[in-house]
C-alpha positions as CSV (number, residue, x, y, z in Angstrom):
1,M,-5.1,-47.8,24.4
2,D,-6.0,-45.1,26.9
3,R,-7.4,-42.0,25.1
4,R,-5.2,-39.7,27.2
5,I,-2.1,-41.1,25.6
6,L,-3.3,-39.7,22.3
7,L,-3.8,-36.2,23.7
8,V,-0.4,-34.8,22.9
9,P,-0.2,-35.8,19.2
10,V,-3.7,-34.3,18.7
11,M,-2.6,-31.0,20.3
12,L,0.4,-31.0,18.0
13,L,-1.9,-31.2,15.0
14,L,-3.9,-28.3,16.2
15,L,-0.8,-26.1,16.1
16,L,-0.4,-26.6,12.3
17,P,-1.3,-23.5,10.2
18,A,-4.8,-23.6,8.6
19,V,-4.9,-23.3,4.9
20,H,-7.6,-23.2,2.2
21,S,-8.0,-26.5,0.2
22,L,-7.5,-24.7,-3.1
23,G,-5.1,-22.0,-4.2
24,I,-4.5,-20.1,-7.5
25,S,-1.7,-17.9,-8.7
26,P,-1.5,-15.3,-10.1
27,G,-4.6,-13.6,-8.6
28,R,-4.7,-11.1,-11.5
29,R,-3.1,-10.5,-14.9
30,T,-3.2,-7.3,-16.9
31,V,-2.6,-7.0,-20.7
32,D,-2.7,-4.0,-22.9
33,F,-5.2,-4.1,-25.8
34,E,-3.9,-4.7,-29.3
35,P,-6.4,-5.4,-32.1
36,G,-6.5,-9.1,-33.0
37,Q,-3.7,-10.1,-30.7
38,S,-3.7,-13.4,-28.8
39,H,-2.1,-14.1,-25.4
40,E,-1.4,-17.4,-23.7
41,I,-1.9,-16.8,-19.9
42,P,-0.5,-19.4,-17.5
43,F,-1.8,-20.0,-14.0
44,T,-1.2,-22.6,-11.3
45,V,-3.7,-24.4,-9.0
46,S,-2.5,-25.6,-5.6
47,N,-3.9,-28.7,-3.8
48,N,-3.2,-27.3,-0.3
49,E,-4.9,-30.2,1.6
50,Q,-3.2,-32.9,-0.5
51,K,-6.4,-34.7,-1.3
52,D,-8.1,-36.5,-4.2
53,M,-10.5,-34.1,-6.0
54,R,-12.1,-33.2,-9.3
55,L,-12.1,-29.6,-10.5
56,V,-14.1,-27.7,-13.1
57,I,-12.5,-24.7,-14.8
58,S,-14.7,-22.1,-16.5
59,A,-14.5,-18.5,-17.8
60,R,-17.0,-15.8,-16.9
61,G,-17.4,-12.1,-17.3
62,E,-17.3,-9.5,-20.1
63,L,-14.4,-11.1,-22.1
64,A,-15.4,-14.8,-21.5
65,Q,-16.4,-15.2,-25.2
66,Y,-12.8,-14.5,-26.3
67,I,-11.2,-17.1,-23.9
68,T,-10.3,-20.6,-24.7
69,L,-9.3,-22.9,-21.8
70,S,-6.6,-25.5,-22.0
71,H,-8.6,-27.8,-19.6
72,A,-12.3,-27.8,-18.5
73,L,-12.3,-30.8,-16.1
74,V,-9.2,-32.0,-14.2
75,D,-8.4,-34.5,-11.5
76,F,-6.0,-34.1,-8.6
77,T,-4.6,-36.9,-6.5
78,E,-3.2,-36.6,-3.0
79,E,0.3,-36.7,-4.5
80,D,-0.4,-33.6,-6.7
81,T,0.7,-30.5,-4.8
82,S,0.0,-28.2,-7.8
83,K,-0.7,-28.3,-11.5
84,A,-0.1,-25.7,-14.2
85,F,-2.7,-24.7,-16.7
86,S,-3.3,-21.9,-19.2
87,Y,-6.0,-20.1,-21.2
88,R,-5.8,-18.1,-24.4
89,I,-7.4,-14.7,-24.8
90,S,-8.0,-13.9,-28.5
91,L,-8.7,-10.2,-28.6
92,P,-11.2,-8.8,-31.2
93,D,-10.3,-6.1,-33.6
94,K,-12.1,-3.5,-31.4
95,L,-13.4,-3.0,-27.9
96,D,-15.9,-0.2,-27.8
97,R,-15.0,1.8,-24.7
98,P,-11.6,2.7,-23.3
99,G,-10.6,1.6,-19.9
100,V,-10.5,-1.8,-18.2
101,H,-12.4,-4.8,-19.5
102,S,-12.3,-8.0,-17.5
103,A,-13.0,-11.7,-17.2
104,E,-12.5,-14.3,-14.5
105,I,-11.2,-17.9,-14.7
106,V,-13.0,-19.9,-12.0
107,V,-11.7,-23.1,-10.6
108,M,-14.3,-25.0,-8.6
109,E,-14.1,-28.3,-6.7
110,V,-16.8,-30.8,-7.7
111,P,-18.5,-32.3,-4.6
112,S,-17.8,-36.1,-4.3
113,E,-21.0,-37.1,-2.5
114,K,-24.4,-37.6,-4.1
115,G,-27.8,-37.2,-2.5
116,G,-30.7,-39.6,-2.9
117,D,-32.1,-37.9,-6.0
118,G,-28.7,-38.1,-7.7
119,T,-27.7,-34.5,-7.2
120,F,-24.4,-33.5,-5.6
121,V,-24.5,-32.3,-2.0
122,G,-21.9,-30.8,0.3
123,A,-19.8,-27.6,0.3
124,T,-17.8,-26.5,-2.7
125,V,-14.6,-24.5,-2.8
126,S,-13.7,-22.2,-5.7
127,V,-10.8,-19.8,-6.5
128,V,-10.6,-17.1,-9.1
129,T,-7.8,-15.5,-11.2
130,E,-8.8,-12.3,-13.0
131,L,-7.8,-11.1,-16.4
132,R,-7.8,-7.4,-17.2
133,V,-7.5,-5.9,-20.6
134,R,-6.6,-2.2,-20.7
135,V,-7.9,-0.3,-23.7
136,P,-6.0,3.0,-24.0
137,Y,-7.8,6.4,-23.9
138,K,-7.4,8.8,-26.7
139,G,-4.7,11.4,-26.1
140,K,-3.3,11.7,-22.6
141,Y,-5.0,10.0,-19.7
142,A,-3.7,9.1,-16.2
143,E,-5.0,6.9,-13.4
144,I,-3.6,7.2,-9.9
145,R,-4.0,5.9,-6.4
146,L,-2.5,7.1,-3.1
147,D,-0.5,4.8,-0.8
148,V,0.8,6.0,2.6
149,S,3.6,4.7,4.8
150,E,2.3,5.7,8.2
151,A,4.6,7.1,10.9
152,K,4.6,8.0,14.6
153,V,4.0,11.6,15.8
154,G,7.0,13.7,14.9
155,E,8.3,11.3,12.3
156,T,8.2,11.3,8.5
157,T,5.1,10.1,6.6
158,T,5.8,9.1,3.0
159,F,3.1,9.5,0.3
160,I,3.5,7.3,-2.7
161,V,1.4,8.1,-5.8
162,P,1.6,5.5,-8.6
163,V,0.6,7.2,-11.9
164,M,-0.5,4.8,-14.7
165,N,-0.5,6.4,-18.2
166,V,-3.4,4.6,-19.8
167,G,-3.6,7.1,-22.7
168,E,-2.2,6.7,-26.2
169,E,0.2,9.7,-25.9
170,D,3.2,10.1,-23.6
171,I,2.9,12.4,-20.6
172,L,5.7,15.0,-20.6
173,K,5.3,16.3,-17.1
174,A,3.4,14.8,-14.1
175,K,3.6,16.4,-10.7
176,G,1.4,15.9,-7.6
177,S,0.4,17.6,-4.4
178,I,-1.1,16.0,-1.3
179,D,-3.4,18.0,1.0
180,V,-3.4,16.7,4.6
181,L,-6.8,17.2,6.2
182,G,-7.8,16.9,9.8
183,P,-10.8,15.2,11.4
184,T,-13.0,18.2,10.6
185,N,-11.7,18.5,7.0
186,E,-9.5,21.5,7.8
187,R,-6.4,21.7,5.7
188,I,-3.3,21.1,7.9
189,M,-0.5,21.0,5.2
190,T,0.1,20.7,1.5
191,V,3.2,18.8,0.3
192,D,4.5,18.5,-3.3
193,T,5.8,15.4,-5.0
194,D,8.7,15.2,-7.5
195,E,8.1,15.6,-11.2
196,K,8.4,12.8,-13.9
197,S,7.6,12.1,-17.5
198,I,5.6,8.9,-18.2
199,K,5.4,7.0,-21.5
200,S,2.2,5.5,-22.8
201,K,1.3,2.2,-21.0
202,E,4.0,3.0,-18.3
203,T,3.6,3.4,-14.5
204,K,5.8,5.6,-12.4
205,E,5.6,6.6,-8.7
206,L,5.6,10.2,-7.4
207,I,6.9,10.6,-3.9
208,A,6.2,13.3,-1.2
209,Q,7.2,13.3,2.5
210,W,5.6,15.1,5.5
211,R,6.9,15.5,9.0
212,A,3.8,14.6,11.1
213,D,4.1,17.2,13.9
214,V,0.4,16.7,14.8
215,N,-1.7,15.0,17.4
216,P,-2.1,11.2,17.0
217,G,-5.3,10.1,15.2
218,K,-6.9,9.7,11.8
219,Y,-6.1,12.0,8.9
220,Y,-7.3,12.4,5.3
221,G,-4.9,12.6,2.3
222,V,-6.1,14.0,-1.0
223,A,-3.6,13.6,-3.9
224,T,-3.9,15.8,-7.0
225,V,-1.7,15.0,-10.0
226,T,-1.4,17.6,-12.8
227,Y,-0.1,16.3,-16.1
228,D,0.3,18.4,-19.3
229,G,-2.6,20.6,-18.3
230,L,-4.9,17.9,-17.1
231,Q,-5.7,16.7,-13.5
232,T,-6.8,13.6,-11.6
233,R,-7.3,12.9,-7.9
234,A,-7.1,10.1,-5.3
235,E,-8.0,10.0,-1.6
236,R,-6.9,8.0,1.4
237,V,-7.5,7.8,5.2
238,F,-4.4,7.2,7.2
239,S,-3.2,7.3,10.8
240,V,-0.6,9.2,12.8
241,G,0.3,8.1,16.2
242,D,2.4,6.1,18.6
243,L,1.8,2.7,16.9
244,S,0.9,0.0,19.4
245,I,2.2,-2.8,17.2
246,V,5.3,-3.0,14.9
247,L,7.0,-5.4,12.5
248,I,10.4,-6.1,13.8
249,E,11.9,-8.4,11.2
250,V,11.1,-10.7,8.3
251,N,12.9,-14.0,7.6
252,V,12.6,-16.3,4.6
253,K,14.3,-19.7,5.3
254,D,15.0,-22.8,3.3
255,F,13.7,-21.3,0.1
256,R,13.9,-22.8,-3.4
257,L,12.2,-21.1,-6.3
258,G,9.1,-23.2,-7.4
259,G,8.4,-24.3,-3.8
260,I,6.6,-22.8,-0.8
261,A,8.2,-19.6,0.5
262,K,7.6,-19.3,4.3
263,F,7.7,-15.7,5.5
264,E,8.4,-15.5,9.2
265,M,7.3,-12.1,10.5
266,L,8.3,-11.1,14.0
267,I,5.8,-8.6,15.5
268,E,5.9,-6.8,18.8
269,N,3.0,-5.5,20.8
270,R,4.0,-2.3,22.4
271,W,0.7,-1.8,24.3
272,N,0.6,-2.7,28.0
273,E,-2.6,-4.8,27.3
274,P,-3.0,-8.0,25.3
275,L,-4.3,-7.9,21.7
276,E,-6.8,-10.4,20.4
277,D,-7.3,-11.6,16.8
278,V,-4.0,-10.3,15.4
279,F,-3.2,-11.4,11.8
280,V,-1.1,-10.5,8.9
281,T,-1.9,-10.2,5.2
282,M,0.7,-9.9,2.5
283,T,-0.2,-8.8,-1.0
284,I,2.4,-9.3,-3.8
285,F,2.3,-7.3,-7.0
286,S,4.5,-7.3,-10.2
287,E,6.5,-4.2,-10.9
288,K,3.8,-3.3,-13.4
289,G,1.2,-3.4,-10.6
290,D,-0.4,-6.7,-11.5
291,L,-1.8,-8.6,-8.5
292,I,0.2,-11.9,-8.1
293,T,-1.3,-13.2,-4.9
294,E,-2.6,-12.3,-1.4
295,V,-1.7,-14.5,1.5
296,K,-2.8,-14.4,5.1
297,S,-1.6,-15.7,8.5
298,S,-3.7,-17.3,11.2
299,S,-5.2,-15.1,13.9
300,E,-3.3,-15.0,17.1
301,R,-3.5,-13.5,20.6
302,M,-0.5,-11.3,21.6
303,D,0.5,-10.8,25.2
304,A,1.1,-7.3,26.6
305,L,4.5,-6.0,25.6
306,G,5.2,-9.4,24.0
307,K,6.5,-10.6,20.7
308,K,5.1,-13.3,18.4
309,T,6.1,-14.8,15.0
310,F,3.4,-14.9,12.3
311,F,3.7,-17.1,9.2
312,V,2.5,-16.5,5.7
313,Y,3.1,-18.9,2.8
314,W,3.6,-18.1,-0.9
315,D,3.5,-20.9,-3.6
316,T,6.2,-19.8,-6.1
317,E,5.3,-22.4,-8.7
318,S,5.6,-20.7,-12.1
319,V,6.9,-17.5,-10.5
320,P,9.9,-16.0,-12.4
321,Q,12.9,-14.5,-10.8
322,G,12.8,-10.8,-10.3
323,S,11.6,-7.9,-8.2
324,Y,8.1,-7.6,-6.8
325,N,6.3,-4.9,-4.8
326,T,4.5,-6.1,-1.6
327,K,2.2,-4.6,0.9
328,V,2.1,-6.1,4.4
329,V,-0.9,-5.2,6.6
330,I,-1.0,-6.1,10.3
331,N,-4.6,-6.2,11.5
332,Y,-5.3,-5.8,15.2
333,G,-8.7,-4.9,16.7
334,D,-10.2,-2.2,14.5
335,K,-6.7,-0.9,13.4
336,T,-4.2,-1.8,10.7
337,L,-0.6,-1.1,10.2
338,E,0.4,-1.0,6.5
339,I,4.0,-1.4,5.3
340,Q,5.1,-1.0,1.7
341,S,8.1,-3.1,0.6
342,K,10.0,-4.7,-2.2
343,I,11.2,-8.3,-2.5
344,V,13.8,-9.8,-4.9
345,V,13.3,-13.4,-5.8
346,T,16.2,-15.6,-6.9
347,L,16.7,-19.3,-7.3
348,D,17.5,-19.9,-3.6
349,S,16.6,-16.8,-1.7
350,I,14.1,-14.0,-1.2
351,Q,15.6,-10.6,-0.3
352,T,13.1,-8.2,1.5
353,R,13.3,-4.5,1.9
354,F,10.7,-3.2,4.4
355,V,10.3,0.4,5.6
356,E,12.1,0.6,9.0
357,V,12.3,-3.2,9.0
358,T,15.4,-5.4,8.5
359,G,14.6,-8.2,6.2
360,Q,17.1,-11.0,6.7
361,V,17.9,-13.3,3.8
362,I,18.7,-16.9,4.9
363,G,19.5,-19.5,2.3
364,E,19.2,-23.3,2.8
365,E,22.5,-23.9,4.5
366,E,22.1,-21.0,7.0
367,A,18.6,-22.0,8.0
368,K,18.9,-25.7,8.7
369,G,20.0,-25.5,12.3
370,G,17.2,-23.4,13.9
371,I,14.3,-25.4,12.4
372,N,15.9,-28.8,13.0
373,T,16.7,-28.0,16.6
374,L,13.1,-26.9,17.4
375,L,11.8,-30.0,15.7
376,I,14.1,-32.3,17.7
377,L,13.2,-30.6,20.9
378,G,9.5,-30.9,20.2
379,I,9.7,-34.6,19.4
380,A,11.7,-35.2,22.6
381,V,9.1,-33.4,24.7
382,L,6.3,-35.6,23.2
383,I,8.3,-38.8,23.8
384,I,8.9,-37.9,27.5
385,I,5.2,-37.0,28.1
386,N,4.0,-40.2,26.5
387,M,6.5,-42.3,28.5
388,G,5.2,-40.6,31.6
389,W,1.6,-41.6,30.8
390,F,2.8,-45.1,30.1
391,V,4.5,-45.5,33.5
392,F,1.5,-43.9,35.2
393,M,-0.9,-46.4,33.6
394,R,1.3,-49.4,34.5
395,K,1.4,-48.4,38.2
396,N,-2.4,-48.0,38.2
397,R,-2.9,-51.5,36.8
398,K,-0.5,-53.1,39.4
399,Q,-2.4,-51.4,42.2
């Protein structure tokens, strides 16, 4: 067979999205310390390359001595898309210091090839899920961070301050202020958040807004939260300016809970020059702030004033129905665009609520036509091209 006839199918394979051979979910789990309590923590390992492999599961870190694994050595076949496992954390009666204590569950692929001396050779792949145990502080104690929904010049910038009460006592009043500093650290404006009470082991968000009537560029936000006579701070660099790239819409099609959710993100380049190495990361958190997973698209080139759809995939095996917080970051050049959002996962749909973005919800029946039509057109084009090569080769032989 002429090698040129195989060219088109090979090119088609190159268009498939690249994935890591192993995946793990959730990426992080947080529990509150209670003396002598035990917790069974489930997690899922994904066989993204659909291949035969052997995995070693181990625990490491400060709390490793308190962890019992359900499995230490497991085998995957090419038919196994994912498998569910668990580990048990049996907490001691006391942990000496307040704050966060952690351990990691490491899943590592065992190389299949052996060298001449009997040792294994070849690259290994490993993934990690983290366990955090929060030991409450005596009295009142808050931890915060500063998130920013960036805006164009003259539009509204939203500051979001999640306040985690990691103390043993309830916080009666928590209120924040955000100082906006310029490039030379001069104070441009101070805006206040709303005020809330926060129970022990609870997290609430304080919100402030600022109309960015300033020149485009980098700015510095300093959040100070005062709670029942105490204070804590968090800082963040953010941008103001005419954004060169925007997220137009988000679609999730053909979704069934327990399967792979395919997020289609339509992005527009509003520069009059092309952009290289554009990619999207989406981080998903529980409503309590636990990291569920972080997924990433492939890197693409975007034409000047053009649009392109980026794909990210989320394995929802063992994911319960409910609401989740997400952060979408579009990376382009040395810049990023960060968009805070919420998603609601049901049995057959994912609803998305992005800032200044319309998230369309398309169930199975609504979504069949578009994907099938593109697939049929692609196959037809391949058949026509291959038939053309076949006719061309026969004419050459006759001559």
